[in-house]
N, CA, C and O atoms as CSV, one atom per row, in Angstrom:
chain,resi,resn,atom,element,x,y,z
A,1,UNK,N,N,0.696,8.023,-0.080
A,1,UNK,CA,C,-0.114,6.785,-0.095
A,1,UNK,C,C,0.511,5.609,-0.796
A,1,UNK,O,O,1.263,5.821,-1.747
A,2,UNK,N,N,0.267,4.447,-0.413
A,2,UNK,CA,C,0.810,3.283,-1.015
A,2,UNK,C,C,-0.254,2.349,-1.400
A,2,UNK,O,O,-1.397,2.473,-0.961
A,3,UNK,N,N,0.102,1.395,-2.228
A,3,UNK,CA,C,-0.924,0.261,-2.560
A,3,UNK,C,C,-0.288,-1.009,-2.128
A,3,UNK,O,O,0.912,-1.216,-2.305
A,4,UNK,N,N,-1.076,-1.846,-1.571
A,4,UNK,CA,C,-0.719,-3.149,-0.993
A,4,UNK,C,C,-1.716,-4.219,-1.553
A,4,UNK,O,O,-2.866,-3.912,-1.866
A,5,UNK,N,N,-1.255,-5.398,-1.657
A,5,UNK,CA,C,-2.157,-6.609,-2.044
A,5,UNK,C,C,-2.219,-7.501,-0.755
A,5,UNK,O,O,-1.261,-8.203,-0.429
A,6,UNK,N,N,-3.304,-7.450,-0.086
A,6,UNK,CA,C,-3.479,-8.203,1.118
A,6,UNK,C,C,-3.832,-9.674,0.763
A,6,UNK,O,O,-4.853,-9.946,0.131
A,7,UNK,N,N,-3.083,-10.471,1.127
A,7,UNK,CA,C,-3.187,-11.922,0.969
A,7,UNK,C,C,-4.150,-12.652,1.961
A,7,UNK,O,O,-4.949,-13.534,1.646
A,8,UNK,N,N,-3.943,-12.141,3.213
A,8,UNK,CA,C,-4.738,-12.746,4.300
A,8,UNK,C,C,-5.224,-11.600,5.163
A,8,UNK,O,O,-4.393,-10.824,5.635
A,9,UNK,N,N,-6.510,-11.445,5.400
A,9,UNK,CA,C,-7.192,-10.481,6.101
A,9,UNK,C,C,-6.549,-10.463,7.429
A,9,UNK,O,O,-6.183,-11.497,7.988
A,10,UNK,N,N,-6.392,-9.090,8.012
A,10,UNK,CA,C,-5.814,-8.898,9.338
A,10,UNK,C,C,-6.248,-7.566,9.814
A,10,UNK,O,O,-6.809,-6.738,9.096
A,11,UNK,N,N,-5.938,-7.394,11.146
A,11,UNK,CA,C,-6.336,-6.045,11.856
A,11,UNK,C,C,-5.007,-5.543,12.250
A,11,UNK,O,O,-4.229,-6.325,12.797
A,12,UNK,N,N,-4.647,-4.258,12.019
A,12,UNK,CA,C,-3.491,-3.681,12.452
A,12,UNK,C,C,-3.771,-2.656,13.579
A,12,UNK,O,O,-4.604,-1.766,13.408
A,13,UNK,N,N,-3.083,-2.780,14.712
A,13,UNK,CA,C,-3.267,-1.973,15.871
A,13,UNK,C,C,-2.175,-0.851,15.844
A,13,UNK,O,O,-0.980,-1.145,15.861
A,14,UNK,N,N,-2.586,0.348,15.805
A,14,UNK,CA,C,-1.647,1.499,15.599
A,14,UNK,C,C,-2.066,2.629,16.670
A,14,UNK,O,O,-3.233,2.670,17.059
A,15,UNK,N,N,-1.206,3.450,17.094
A,15,UNK,CA,C,-1.458,4.579,17.913
A,15,UNK,C,C,-1.568,5.785,16.989
A,15,UNK,O,O,-0.615,6.081,16.268
A,16,UNK,N,N,-2.686,6.486,16.984
A,16,UNK,CA,C,-2.837,7.672,16.275
A,16,UNK,C,C,-3.407,8.699,17.177
A,16,UNK,O,O,-4.495,8.488,17.713
A,17,UNK,N,N,-2.754,9.791,17.383
A,17,UNK,CA,C,-3.078,10.978,18.132
A,17,UNK,C,C,-3.293,10.474,19.544
A,17,UNK,O,O,-4.253,10.918,20.175
A,18,UNK,N,N,-2.496,9.600,20.081
A,18,UNK,CA,C,-2.471,9.165,21.456
A,18,UNK,C,C,-3.479,8.047,21.726
A,18,UNK,O,O,-3.574,7.580,22.861
A,19,UNK,N,N,-4.297,7.568,20.633
A,19,UNK,CA,C,-5.279,6.578,20.941
A,19,UNK,C,C,-4.974,5.319,20.144
A,19,UNK,O,O,-4.520,5.366,19.001
A,20,UNK,N,N,-5.246,4.174,20.805
A,20,UNK,CA,C,-5.133,2.841,20.149
A,20,UNK,C,C,-6.197,2.744,19.158
A,20,UNK,O,O,-7.376,2.867,19.492
A,21,UNK,N,N,-5.810,2.514,17.859
A,21,UNK,CA,C,-6.903,2.343,16.666
A,21,UNK,C,C,-6.592,0.984,16.075
A,21,UNK,O,O,-5.455,0.629,15.765
A,22,UNK,N,N,-7.715,0.229,15.936
A,22,UNK,CA,C,-7.562,-1.030,15.157
A,22,UNK,C,C,-8.112,-0.822,13.723
A,22,UNK,O,O,-9.250,-0.402,13.510
A,23,UNK,N,N,-7.239,-1.139,12.777
A,23,UNK,CA,C,-7.626,-0.958,11.393
A,23,UNK,C,C,-7.710,-2.357,10.699
A,23,UNK,O,O,-6.717,-3.047,10.466
A,24,UNK,N,N,-8.988,-2.704,10.396
A,24,UNK,CA,C,-9.151,-4.017,9.664
A,24,UNK,C,C,-8.769,-3.900,8.133
A,24,UNK,O,O,-9.016,-2.842,7.555
A,25,UNK,N,N,-8.237,-4.838,7.528
A,25,UNK,CA,C,-7.849,-4.953,6.078
A,25,UNK,C,C,-8.398,-6.255,5.511
A,25,UNK,O,O,-8.067,-7.344,5.980
A,26,UNK,N,N,-9.188,-6.129,4.558
A,26,UNK,CA,C,-9.872,-7.236,3.907
A,26,UNK,C,C,-8.805,-7.766,2.781
A,26,UNK,O,O,-7.925,-6.989,2.410
A,27,UNK,N,N,-8.874,-8.938,2.299
A,27,UNK,CA,C,-8.135,-9.582,1.041
A,27,UNK,C,C,-8.359,-8.641,-0.031
A,27,UNK,O,O,-9.465,-8.113,-0.154
A,28,UNK,N,N,-7.388,-8.381,-0.829
A,28,UNK,CA,C,-7.385,-7.576,-2.092
A,28,UNK,C,C,-6.458,-6.487,-2.126
A,28,UNK,O,O,-5.586,-6.429,-1.259
A,29,UNK,N,N,-6.543,-5.558,-3.082
A,29,UNK,CA,C,-5.810,-4.467,-3.303
A,29,UNK,C,C,-6.312,-3.252,-2.539
A,29,UNK,O,O,-7.484,-2.893,-2.660
A,30,UNK,N,N,-5.482,-2.637,-1.784
A,30,UNK,CA,C,-5.918,-1.577,-0.791
A,30,UNK,C,C,-5.002,-0.418,-0.967
A,30,UNK,O,O,-3.810,-0.618,-1.198
A,31,UNK,N,N,-5.506,0.819,-0.868
A,31,UNK,CA,C,-4.667,2.088,-0.830
A,31,UNK,C,C,-4.522,2.389,0.623
A,31,UNK,O,O,-5.515,2.469,1.346
A,32,UNK,N,N,-3.341,2.553,1.058
A,32,UNK,CA,C,-3.121,2.761,2.508
A,32,UNK,C,C,-2.121,3.753,2.710
A,32,UNK,O,O,-1.497,4.159,1.729
A,33,UNK,N,N,-1.859,4.241,3.957
A,33,UNK,CA,C,-0.932,5.243,4.285
A,33,UNK,C,C,0.402,4.576,4.248
A,33,UNK,O,O,0.491,3.365,4.451
A,34,UNK,N,N,1.452,5.329,3.995
A,34,UNK,CA,C,2.754,4.842,3.798
A,34,UNK,C,C,3.258,4.008,4.988
A,34,UNK,O,O,3.862,2.943,4.867
A,35,UNK,N,N,2.923,4.647,6.234
A,35,UNK,CA,C,3.362,3.891,7.469
A,35,UNK,C,C,2.706,2.619,7.657
A,35,UNK,O,O,3.263,1.717,8.284
A,36,UNK,N,N,1.427,2.478,7.095
A,36,UNK,CA,C,0.789,1.164,7.196
A,36,UNK,C,C,1.421,0.155,6.261
A,36,UNK,O,O,1.528,-1.015,6.628
A,37,UNK,N,N,1.851,0.556,5.056
A,37,UNK,CA,C,2.399,-0.324,4.100
A,37,UNK,C,C,3.835,-0.764,4.542
A,37,UNK,O,O,4.277,-1.863,4.206
A,38,UNK,N,N,4.544,0.104,5.292
A,38,UNK,CA,C,5.870,-0.266,5.772
A,38,UNK,C,C,5.884,-0.951,7.138
A,38,UNK,O,O,6.966,-1.237,7.650
A,39,UNK,N,N,4.757,-1.219,7.733
A,39,UNK,CA,C,4.793,-1.864,8.993
A,39,UNK,C,C,4.985,-3.312,8.837
A,39,UNK,O,O,4.370,-3.892,7.942
A,40,UNK,N,N,5.814,-3.984,9.656
A,40,UNK,CA,C,6.132,-5.310,9.591
A,40,UNK,C,C,4.978,-6.328,9.638
A,40,UNK,O,O,5.051,-7.408,9.051
A,41,UNK,N,N,3.943,-5.953,10.338
A,41,UNK,CA,C,2.809,-6.935,10.450
A,41,UNK,C,C,2.021,-6.766,9.111
A,41,UNK,O,O,1.539,-7.792,8.631
A,42,UNK,N,N,1.852,-5.669,8.506
A,42,UNK,CA,C,1.331,-5.565,7.163
A,42,UNK,C,C,2.075,-6.373,6.228
A,42,UNK,O,O,1.474,-7.152,5.488
A,43,UNK,N,N,3.335,-6.258,6.195
A,43,UNK,CA,C,4.174,-6.952,5.190
A,43,UNK,C,C,4.009,-8.544,5.362
A,43,UNK,O,O,4.093,-9.329,4.417
A,44,UNK,N,N,3.783,-8.881,6.582
A,44,UNK,CA,C,3.651,-10.359,6.807
A,44,UNK,C,C,2.245,-10.939,6.204
A,44,UNK,O,O,2.050,-12.148,6.082
A,45,UNK,N,N,1.364,-10.020,5.869
A,45,UNK,CA,C,0.072,-10.417,5.356
A,45,UNK,C,C,-0.240,-9.992,3.916
A,45,UNK,O,O,-1.344,-10.094,3.381
A,46,UNK,N,N,0.886,-9.497,3.353
A,46,UNK,CA,C,0.678,-9.066,1.879
A,46,UNK,C,C,1.534,-9.880,0.906
A,46,UNK,O,O,2.409,-10.637,1.327
A,47,UNK,N,N,1.271,-9.719,-0.427
A,47,UNK,CA,C,1.879,-10.305,-1.435
A,47,UNK,C,C,2.303,-9.182,-2.438
A,47,UNK,O,O,1.771,-8.075,-2.356
A,48,UNK,N,N,3.253,-9.449,-3.383
A,48,UNK,CA,C,3.498,-8.400,-4.359
A,48,UNK,C,C,2.274,-8.083,-5.289
A,48,UNK,O,O,1.415,-8.907,-5.603
A,49,UNK,N,N,2.316,-6.829,-5.668
A,49,UNK,CA,C,1.072,-6.402,-6.543
A,49,UNK,C,C,1.133,-7.139,-7.854
A,49,UNK,O,O,2.220,-7.348,-8.393
A,50,UNK,N,N,-0.069,-7.562,-8.412
A,50,UNK,CA,C,-0.077,-8.132,-9.739
A,50,UNK,C,C,0.538,-7.224,-10.721
A,50,UNK,O,O,0.448,-6.010,-10.540
A,51,UNK,N,N,1.177,-7.716,-11.781
A,51,UNK,CA,C,1.794,-6.794,-12.773
A,51,UNK,C,C,0.929,-5.687,-13.331
A,51,UNK,O,O,1.375,-4.550,-13.490
A,52,UNK,N,N,-0.253,-6.012,-13.613
A,52,UNK,CA,C,-1.064,-4.949,-14.207
A,52,UNK,C,C,-1.349,-3.785,-13.191
A,52,UNK,O,O,-1.408,-2.619,-13.582
A,53,UNK,N,N,-1.510,-4.104,-11.996
A,53,UNK,CA,C,-1.755,-3.029,-10.956
A,53,UNK,C,C,-0.446,-2.265,-10.773
A,53,UNK,O,O,-0.416,-1.040,-10.661
A,54,UNK,N,N,0.573,-3.006,-10.750
A,54,UNK,CA,C,1.888,-2.305,-10.471
A,54,UNK,C,C,2.165,-1.394,-11.610
A,54,UNK,O,O,2.534,-0.251,-11.342
A,55,UNK,N,N,2.036,-1.751,-12.824
A,55,UNK,CA,C,2.329,-0.878,-13.979
A,55,UNK,C,C,1.126,0.288,-14.004
A,55,UNK,O,O,1.424,1.393,-14.459
A,56,UNK,N,N,-0.047,0.078,-13.582
A,56,UNK,CA,C,-0.932,1.193,-13.628
A,56,UNK,C,C,-0.614,2.190,-12.483
A,56,UNK,O,O,-0.923,3.374,-12.624
A,57,UNK,N,N,-0.038,1.772,-11.409
A,57,UNK,CA,C,0.204,2.696,-10.263
A,57,UNK,C,C,1.590,3.478,-10.371
A,57,UNK,O,O,1.891,4.357,-9.564
A,58,UNK,N,N,2.408,3.094,-11.427
A,58,UNK,CA,C,3.716,3.809,-11.607
A,58,UNK,C,C,3.400,5.243,-12.142
A,58,UNK,O,O,2.594,5.437,-13.051
A,59,UNK,N,N,4.097,6.236,-11.507
A,59,UNK,CA,C,3.881,7.695,-12.041
A,59,UNK,C,C,4.343,7.839,-13.389
A,59,UNK,O,O,5.326,7.246,-13.832
A,60,UNK,N,N,3.549,8.716,-14.105
A,60,UNK,CA,C,3.836,9.025,-15.389
A,60,UNK,C,C,5.205,9.691,-15.553
A,60,UNK,O,O,5.642,10.369,-14.623
A,61,UNK,N,N,5.858,9.548,-16.604
A,61,UNK,CA,C,7.070,10.280,-16.804
A,61,UNK,C,C,6.829,11.708,-17.239
A,61,UNK,O,O,6.267,11.920,-18.314
A,62,UNK,N,N,7.214,12.671,-16.482
A,62,UNK,CA,C,6.767,14.030,-16.774
A,62,UNK,C,C,7.893,14.932,-17.160
A,62,UNK,O,O,7.826,16.157,-17.251
A,63,UNK,N,N,9.044,14.100,-17.399
A,63,UNK,CA,C,10.269,14.966,-17.828
A,63,UNK,C,C,10.098,15.313,-19.337
A,63,UNK,O,O,9.542,14.541,-20.118
A,64,UNK,N,N,10.594,16.484,-19.688
A,64,UNK,CA,C,10.548,16.967,-21.094
A,64,UNK,C,C,11.642,16.227,-21.873
A,64,UNK,O,O,12.762,16.027,-21.404
A,65,UNK,N,N,11.267,15.852,-23.030
A,65,UNK,CA,C,12.196,15.140,-23.937
A,65,UNK,C,C,12.634,16.073,-25.030
A,65,UNK,O,O,11.808,16.828,-25.543
A,66,UNK,N,N,13.811,16.061,-25.388
A,66,UNK,CA,C,14.253,16.990,-26.458
A,66,UNK,C,C,13.667,16.600,-27.773
A,66,UNK,O,O,13.576,15.413,-28.089
A,67,UNK,N,N,13.264,17.584,-28.558
A,67,UNK,CA,C,12.672,17.192,-29.859
A,67,UNK,C,C,13.675,17.683,-30.885
A,67,UNK,O,O,14.350,18.691,-30.679
A,68,UNK,N,N,13.768,16.946,-32.017
A,68,UNK,CA,C,14.586,17.399,-33.067
A,68,UNK,C,C,15.125,16.292,-33.771
A,68,UNK,O,O,15.873,16.476,-34.732
């Protein structure tokens, strides 16, 4: 999953399981499938995520750190 910041509402037409599906997106922060976030039409209607959202969505560092 990806997070996008929709700047202008739009409808994305995609083919899923052999059927044409129209997916509407409202203005604001949206959780979407990766292929939707990577689509050129989606990119034309989005802006970078606000800093606070981008920082909150970064995965936590789960690597072990040496102690001592």
